[in-house]
C-alpha positions, 0 to 999 in steps of 0.5 A: 724919881722921873718916869717916862712911860710909853704905851701904844705899841703892838703888831700892825699890818703894813700900811696900818697906823699906831699912836704911841704915847709917853707920859712924863712924871716928876718933871716940869714937862713944858721945860723939856724937849721931847723926842722919839727914838727907835732901835731895831735888832742889830742896829743903833738907836736912831732919832725918829722925831723931835719936838721942842719945848716951843713945839717946833718939830723935826723928823728923820727922812725915813718917816717924814710925811708918815709920822707926826709928833705932838705934845700936850703940856697939860697932860705931860704927854708926847705922842707919835702918830704913825701912819702908812707903817712899813716893815722897816719901822719895826723896832723898840720905840723909846721916849726921850726928854731933854731939858732945854737948858742944861744936861738933864735927860731921861729915857722911857723903857721902850715899847715894841712896834712890829709891822708885819703881815 
């Protein structure tokens, strides 16, 4: 079955950086828009960053200028470079794949990011 496997989460001090990766299997990766969402305790899941199948990008206002989403279609991988991290970035980060034509959508299992001194 389709799998999205995230990695790269962890504990980092405020102002630090992390890079998340999400490797997709059993999909035609280039046909999918990819996104990163996050969910903090007691809050709803929110969109952090989105990259289309054509590599156009969009960001939540709260992360614009600090986070960068990118994709490598040859490696079936989407990345989220997170710089200047703040405590409010603490959340479980989820990878999402959505087919560019049709309703197919998949989620990863999530990776914890904790920003704390």
